N, C-alpha and C positions, 0 to 999 in steps of 0.2 A: 812188190808181190803180186801173181795178177793171177788169178782163176778164171776158167773157161765154163762159160754153161749156155748150152746150142748154142753157138755160135756166138756169141756176147763177151766180151769181155768184158771184168769188174774191175776198176783197180780201187784195192782195198786202203790203198796206205789215202788214195781222196778223201776215201770216203770215210776213215778217221778223223782225217787232218779237217774237212767240212765239219764234222761231227762236235771236233772239241771248236770250231771256231762257233758255232752256234749255241754251247752252253757259254762261251767268253759272253758272247754277246748280251744273253740273260734274256734272249727272245721267247725262253722255253716255257710251255706249260706244266702242269704236273700230267703225267703219261697214264692212260688207266690202261689193263692189263690185256694184250694183243692175245685175240683167239688166235690166230695162226701168224708162228715168226715169218718174215722177210725169206729167211729160207726158204721155207716151204714154196713160196710162190715164186719166187726166179724163176725157174724150169717154165711152168705156165706161160709167164709174161714175155720169158726172153722167146718162148714159138711165136707169142703175140708178132714180137717186131719180127721175127725173122720173117714171118709170111707178111706182112707190112713192106719188109723189103726186099721180098720177092718180084711180088704183084706191082710196087709201086715205080722197080728199077731205081734205087736209091743208090749211092755208091754209100756213103757212109752217114750212119746217125749216132747220137747220144740222146740217153734221154735220164730224167732223176725223178727223185719221189724224197719228199721231206715231211713228215710226220712229228705233232706235237714239239717244232722249234730244231729236229732232229734230222740229219740226212740218211734216211735211211736204204736208197737202196742208188747209185750212178749203175746204168750198164752203158755199152759203146759195143758198134760191131762197124765194119768194113770202113772203108778207108777217105783221107782228107781229100785226096787229092788222087787222079788216077796215073801220073806218069810215074812215079818214084812208089806209090800205093804205099805211104807212110796211113800206119791206122788209128782211127779215131780215139783220140785216149779223152779222159776227164777235164784237159785244159788244152784243148782243140776249142779254136773260134771259129762261131760260126756264126752269120748274120739273122739277124730274128725279123727281121721286117716288122710288121705293123706291131706286133708285141711290143715295140719301143711305145705305142700311141699312150703306153700307163704310164710311163718315166717323165712324159711331155704332160699329162693330165697332171699329174701329183705336181709337178714344178707351178702350173696356175693354183694349186690348189693354195701350195706355197708362201706365193705370191699375194696371193688373197691374206692367209694367216700372218703375214707379213704388216699389211694394210697399205700393198702396194697396188694392188685393185681389188672389183670389185666383179661378182660374174654374171651381175642385171647391170653392168655397164657396156653401151655401144662400142664394139669392137674398134670403132673409127676412135674411140677415146683412145687408144693404143698403137693403131695405126691409120696414120691420119692421110693415107692414099687411100684409105677406102670413102672417102666423105665426098665424093661427087659422083659414089658409083648410083646405076641408075636398075630401077628395083624391077621386078617383072609386074604390078601392078603398083595403080596409086595408095591402096588402103595399106601395102607389105609393111608389117615391120621392120626396122634396122636391125643388123643383127648384132644378138647380144654378146658376148665370149661365151654364154651358157648355150646359147644353140650349137657353136663351136664344138664342143666338146661331145656333144650327143646328136653329131650330124643332123641336127635338122635345122643349118643353115638355108635350104633350098638348093645345092650344088648339087650335081647331077657325080651320082658313079661314077668312079676313074678308077676304077683298077682295069688294066695293067697302063695306062696311061701316065698314072701320078708315080709308079714303079720306077719307072724310066727318067721322074724328075730330082730325082734323090741330087746328084748332079749338078741342078740349074744353079748358077752365081745368083748369089746374094742380090748384083744389081739387077739383074736379069727380072729378077722375082719380084724388086723393084717397081719395076716399069709394066710388069705382069701388071699390079696392083693399082699401079694408077689408071691405065686403062679400064681396069673392071675385066668380070669376066660376066660371061652369062646363066642366068638362074634355071635349073629345070622347072622349079615351083619356085611360089610362095615361100617364104619362111617361116618356120612356126607348124607350116599345115603337113609335115611326114616325115618321117625316116628317110635318109640317103643316105650310105657309107659317102665319104670324102676323106679324101688324103688333105686337097689342098683346103680345106677347113681346118686339118691339123698341120698344114704347112704354115696357115695364119695364126695361130695358134704359136709355132716356133716361133714368129717373128713378134709376136705379143711379150711374149718371155725374153727376148733380147732390148727390145724396145722399154721393160720398164724395169729389169734387171738390171740394162745400161752392162751387160757381158752378152759377149757370143751364145744364142744358143746351146751348143758342145757345153762349152767351159761352163756356165752355170748349171746345167745338167751333173754334169763329170763332177763338178766340187760340191755341188750342195746336196743331193742324193748319192750318189755312185760312190763316192771313195769315201764319206762319211760311213758306209755301209759296208767297207774295205772288199768294193769289186775295181780292186786295181787293174784288173785283164780288160774291164770292160769299156766301150766308148765309140768315139764315133768317125776319126779318124784310122780307116786303116791300112793307110801308108805306113803307118810308124810302127805297128803289131809286127811279133816275128811272122816272117814268110814262110818258114816250117812249121808253126804252130797253126795256120790257117786252114781251113777245113775251105778249100776251091767250090765256086759255083758253076752246075752242069744242068744241060735242059739236054731232055731224051726225043732224038729229031733220026727220021729215018731209019730208026733201030739203031741211033749210037749216041753215044754221050757227045756232046756237043760243050762246048767252053762256053761259059756266060762273062760278057765284061764287068771287068772290077768297076765297079760305083766309089767314087771319092767323097766328101763329106760335100753337101751342099745345102741349098737353101728346104729343101725337102723332106731333110733327115730326121726331123720334128714328127715324121708321121712313118717313118722303120727304118732306121740309119744304123740303130746299134748294133754293133760286135757283141760277143759276150762269150763266156765259156758255161758248161754244167756247174763248174764251181763257183764262177761267181752268180750265177743266175739263182744260186741255189742259197743264197744271200739275200737276194732282190725277194723271192717268193716268200721264206723264212719270216721277214721283215713284213711283209701285206699281212702275213694270216697272223702275227702277230699284235694285230689291232683288234681279235678279236678273242675272248670276246670283252665289251665294253667294262671297265674297272678302275680301280682307284691310285695304282702302279705310278710311279716315275714316267716321266716320258723318255724312252730312250734312242730313237731314231731319229734320224733327216725331217720329218714331216710327223704332225700331231697321229694318235691313232683315231681318231673322230674324223680327219681330215682324210685316211687312208679309206675308213667306211665309207664315205662318202664319195668314193669313186664308185661304188655299188647302188649309188640313187639314182634311176632310168626315168628317163620323161615319158611322156606316154608314147603312143604308138608303138605297144604291145604286138610282137607278129608269134607262131605257132610254127616251131621247126620239130620237124625229126631229132632225136639224139644222134650226135654220129656215132657209128661205131657197130659190132653185130649181134653184139651182149641182149640187146631187147628193143628191134626195131620199132615195134609197138607204143612204146614212150614218146610224147610229145611234150616237147618243153615248151611250156611259158617264157617268150624271150623280149629284152627289153636292154635298148646302148643304156650304159653309166657315164663314164668317163675313161675314157679309154678304155672299157673291159666293157663286154658284154653279160648283163644279168641274166640269169634264169631258173625258174622250180624245175628242179626235176623229179621224176617220181620217185627215186629211190636214195639220192643224193642231196635230197635238199637243195639249199639256197648254193648255187653255183656260178663264179665269178670265171669268166674262158678270154681267150682272143687268139684269134690264130695268124701268125704269118705269112704272105708268100709275096714271092722275091724274084726277081730273073736268079737263080742256080739255087735258091733257098725255099725250105718251106719247116713250118713250128709251130706250134701249139700249147701253149699252156691251158693247167685246169686248175681251181683254186675251189675247195670246198670249208670254206669257213665255219660252216657246222661241226666239223668231224678234224677241223685243223689239219687237213691233210694237202696237199700241191704235188701235182706232176704236169711235167712239162716235157718237149721233144723235140729237137733240131735234126733237120736235115739238110742235105748240102743238093738237090735237086729242087729246079725249077716249076716252083708251087707243088712241092710235096705235100702237102695238107696232114699231118700225120694228128688231127683231129680223133678220128674214128682209133688210129692205137693209145693215144690216151683215154679214151672212156675205155675200152678194152682193157685196160689196165684197171682204173677207177674202177669199173664192173667184178675183178678178182678178187679187189679190195671188200667191194662190200657181201658180196660171197663168201670171204674170208671173216666176215664179223668188223673188220676195220672201221666200217663207218656208222657209228653206235651215238653220233653225235654228244652233245656236251650238254651235261646238267644244271640245268638251273639251279641257282644256289633258292631255298628258300627262306622269305626275310620273315624277321621275327612277326609283323602285320598279319602274317601269312598262317604262319605256325599259331599264333594266339588266335583266328580264326577260325583257323581249323580243328582246335580244340574246343572252341562253343561250341563248334557245327557237332561235334562227338557226344558232347553233354548232352545238347539235344536230343539226338539220333535217340541216344542209348536209355535216356531219360521218359522218350516219350512225349516229349512236351518240351515248348519253347520256355519258357523259365529261365533255365541253367543260363540260355544263352543268349536273353532278351539286350544286355547290354551290349553285346557284339552285333549287334542286326542295324543294318540302316534303316530310315524313315522310309521307304519303299516297300521293306522287306514285308510287312505283316498287310500293308494296301495291298500290297498284290495277290495274296492269299491268307485266309484269315485263321488268326490263332488257331481255331476249332478244325478248321481244312490239316494244318500242318499235323495236329496231333493224331487227326484219324488217317494222314501218309505213314507217320512211324511207325501205327499201332501196325497198317499191314504191310507194309515191311518186314517188322520185326516180325508178325504170320507168316510170312509168306518163305523168310530165307532160314529161318532158325538162331540156331547160336551162332555169331561172327566173333572174329578175330578184328579187333577195335582198333590193334594198337599200329597196325598200319601209318607209313609216313604218308605225307603226302607227297605229289611231284608237283612240281610249280613250273606252271606254263608262262609264266612272267611273273613279276615281283607281288601281282594282286591276285594272281589266279592257279588255279591247283586242280590238279586231279588225283582220286583215291580210289582204292578199289578191297574191298572187305570180303576177306574169305570165310565162307558162312555154311552152317550141316546142310542146306540143300541147295548151296546156287553161291552167287557174290553181288556183294552188290556196289554198284559202281557209281559216283558222287562228283559232281564238279564243282568246286565256290572259286565266285568271282566278289570281289571285295567294290565297293565302293572308293570317288575320290574326293572320302571325308578324311576329317584330319583329328583323332588316328581316323587310320582306315575302318568301313566296316560290311560285314556283309550286307551285297544287294541280292545277291543268287545265290539260291543252293540247289541245285538236283541233282536228284538221286533214282535211280532205274535198278530193276532187281533182274539176273539172269540166272535163271533155273540152271540145275544141271542137265 
């Protein structure tokens, strides 16, 4: 059964299948009440997609939304190839280009976790052809594995050259490595995006694991997640399910050549479907929040979160899309993902994919347990704006509510001590809960005067409001009072047991 809204076909059976799969994988977190149901948002989202399809001249597109471990929506529009005009479906196969880099990065971390490599080891430890390289200066540090993951290896930006190297045979890559490559800057002195650097990581995966790169990724990451339609060798995929790649040239679509898997596949060779990719997005988001649950995925949750650890060299970039052009993000490159702080969405993990014949984008919002992605079959289609506009529709609909941090026993106990001091207008009731600095930073008499001043300003207050944790040892609270509100911030010290190092109180009149 399918329905159609604003030209976008939604396969309900595929969505139901995906939801059941996510539940079976037990990655789902408890979902709060949704302020606005997906059904109300679909027409607006589909209108965004349709505008993009027309403006960008894209033959076909599929997008998906994952939330709280469930697939909320899969939308499809257009055709997967222009000759017979077969429509795009949830199981159409797209190349996702540089969105493949996150698979490579996680494979490196998994090998690290298995004790087979270290991130701070020299890359030449695992790729001996690099040992004779000439570096740009005599004081250049030699490349570490970590430098390749975060694009600080000193290589020149190589789009679109790198994309066309996907098919490079391994033997030719070996000769290239043996001869060495030019540097554009000294390693470790700046960020510069490098497909070549990720091809090097692919060689490291092969050499360290003892398996061809694609076999290691497919066998140890993709298949355990149930991604049976995802891989690198497009020649074995069903032709009738493949989205063929096109570029727009001279006011017409031109077919891009298919590229088989080769030495540069580690930087951008993955082919997948909306159904399969939802499993990857669900797995990545399941790493948040940190918790005591048993590990269930092909890599540790802590290692997945490590993908979001950026180096220095931050950038300031305008947020893609049209919803709020004034939002400027602070962005760094983590490991196979771009990490940014957004004005509305908070922590974001994202990556685009540009490739001959294809364009893609994924956005993960771990604070809100939401993931959005889109695949298109036009060269460098760049659907980042579409994905971000969808995210902002969710923000307006009240979806991006964030995760509540549990209130620890220590924070709850300290809050009760603070309450007792404020209500008694003296330190005595909470004295045993104070860190050594508390009365050194402000005298007991001064605190008593402060409590009395607040009581006079505020009048009678409701003091039973729960504290809102901002961390295991910090929180905020608001008391509604007769003449306004008392706003409080509580910060505990790293003592054992934790004690109050700071209590800040302000009054806001009505």
